[in-house]
VOPAGU-2260 file (C-alpha; in pm, 1 decimal, decimal comma):
REM VOPAGU-2260
SITE   aa  ch    i         X         Y         Z
SITE  MET   A    0       0,0       0,0       0,0
SITE  LYS   A    1     109,1     356,1     -59,3
SITE  GLN   A    2     299,2     474,6     244,0
SITE  SER   A    3     231,0     847,1     193,9
SITE  GLU   A    4    -141,4     836,8     269,5
SITE  GLU   A    5    -330,8     687,1     560,3
SITE  LEU   A    6    -576,6     406,2     495,9
SITE  CYS   A    7    -908,0     459,7     674,6
SITE  MET   A    8   -1178,9     200,9     729,5
SITE  THR   A    9   -1545,6     259,4     810,9
SITE  TYR   A   10   -1832,7      13,5     841,0
SITE  SER   A   11   -2209,6      15,4     856,1
SITE  GLY   A   12   -2429,3    -131,5    1120,5
SITE  VAL   A   13   -2555,6    -485,2    1066,6
SITE  ILE   A   14   -2810,7    -498,1     786,1
SITE  THR   A   15   -3039,5    -792,2     710,8
SITE  LYS   A   16   -3062,0    -857,0     337,4
SITE  ASN   A   17   -3239,8   -1163,9     197,5
SITE  GLY   A   18   -3235,6   -1315,5     546,7
SITE  GLU   A   19   -2857,0   -1276,6     584,1
SITE  LYS   A   20   -2685,3   -1038,7     825,8
SITE  ILE   A   21   -2427,7    -829,4     639,4
SITE  VAL   A   22   -2199,4    -532,7     703,2
SITE  HIS   A   23   -2070,8    -293,2     438,7
SITE  VAL   A   24   -1707,0    -192,6     484,6
SITE  SER   A   25   -1533,3      96,7     308,3
SITE  PHE   A   26   -1162,9     166,8     279,9
SITE  GLY   A   27   -1031,6     506,6     176,1
SITE  ARG   A   28    -686,2     643,2      98,0
SITE  GLY   A   29    -686,3     989,4     -51,2
SITE  LYS   A   30    -895,4     956,1    -368,5
SITE  ASP   A   31    -866,4     574,2    -368,2
SITE  TYR   A   32   -1154,4     368,0    -231,9
SITE  ALA   A   33   -1268,0       9,1    -195,3
SITE  GLU   A   34   -1603,6    -121,1     -77,5
SITE  GLY   A   35   -1645,5    -468,6      63,9
SITE  ILE   A   36   -1909,2    -679,1     231,2
SITE  LEU   A   37   -1904,5    -913,0     528,6
SITE  PRO   A   38   -1921,1   -1198,3     606,7
SITE  SER   A   39   -1791,2   -1293,8     258,0
SITE  GLY   A   40   -1500,1   -1048,3     257,7
SITE  ASN   A   41   -1556,9    -973,6    -111,8
SITE  ILE   A   42   -1450,6    -633,3    -242,7
SITE  GLU   A   43   -1740,6    -522,7    -463,4
SITE  LYS   A   44   -1618,3    -182,7    -589,1
SITE  SER   A   45   -1280,8     -14,8    -597,4
SITE  SER   A   46   -1080,1     258,9    -762,2
SITE  GLY   A   47    -710,2     338,0    -728,2
SITE  PHE   A   48    -603,4      21,4    -545,3
SITE  THR   A   49    -385,0    -236,1    -720,8
SITE  ASP   A   50    -505,1    -595,3    -767,2
SITE  GLU   A   51    -261,8    -701,7    -492,0
SITE  GLU   A   52    -397,7    -436,6    -253,4
SITE  ILE   A   53    -754,8    -551,7    -324,8
SITE  ARG   A   54    -648,4    -909,4    -248,0
SITE  GLN   A   55    -493,3    -791,2      80,7
SITE  LEU   A   56    -804,0    -592,2     177,5
SITE  SER   A   57   -1027,3    -891,9     103,0
SITE  GLN   A   58    -799,7   -1116,6     308,3
SITE  TYR   A   59    -808,6    -866,1     595,4
SITE  LEU   A   60   -1190,6    -861,7     584,6
SITE  GLN   A   61   -1208,3   -1241,0     590,6
SITE  GLN   A   62    -964,9   -1263,9     883,4
SITE  SER   A   63   -1134,5    -981,8    1078,8
SITE  ALA   A   64   -1496,6   -1062,5     991,7
SITE  ASP   A   65   -1601,7   -1180,8    1338,3
SITE  ASP   A   66   -1452,5    -877,3    1512,9
SITE  ILE   A   67   -1595,3    -624,8    1265,6
SITE  MET   A   68   -1939,2    -792,1    1274,6
SITE  LYS   A   69   -1940,6    -768,4    1657,3
SITE  LYS   A   70   -1845,9    -400,0    1647,0
SITE  ALA   A   71   -2103,4    -329,3    1376,0
SITE  LYS   A   72   -2380,7    -456,4    1604,8
SITE  ASP   A   73   -2313,2    -152,9    1827,3
SITE  VAL   A   74   -2347,0      98,7    1543,1
SITE  ASN   A   75   -2658,8     311,5    1575,9
SITE  PRO   A   76   -2700,9     465,3    1228,1
SITE  LEU   A   77   -2942,7     737,3    1338,3
SITE  ARG   A   78   -2724,7     851,0    1629,9
SITE  SER   A   79   -2414,4     847,1    1408,3
SITE  TRP   A   80   -2590,8    1041,0    1133,8
SITE  MET   A   81   -2700,8    1303,1    1386,4
SITE  GLY   A   82   -2346,9    1330,6    1528,0
SITE  LYS   A   83   -2445,4    1195,4    1870,4
SITE  ASP   A   84   -2169,1     930,5    1891,8
């Protein structure tokens, strides 16, 4: 990954889609972005990241899925949107 810019990660709360609990995860680095989904760890959209970086981000999501899913359960979208958290 580029060393000059910080990589930031954000995630949604847990969403139920087609009976499955999922979390959307976004990575950003300057103008570069990647969007993935848990629990699969698949990167669904990206721009500016190399194929190797996308592979690493997907691997990170797969390895960290349980932890991120647990943290996402505590996300209150309305409170976050209103700046209360």
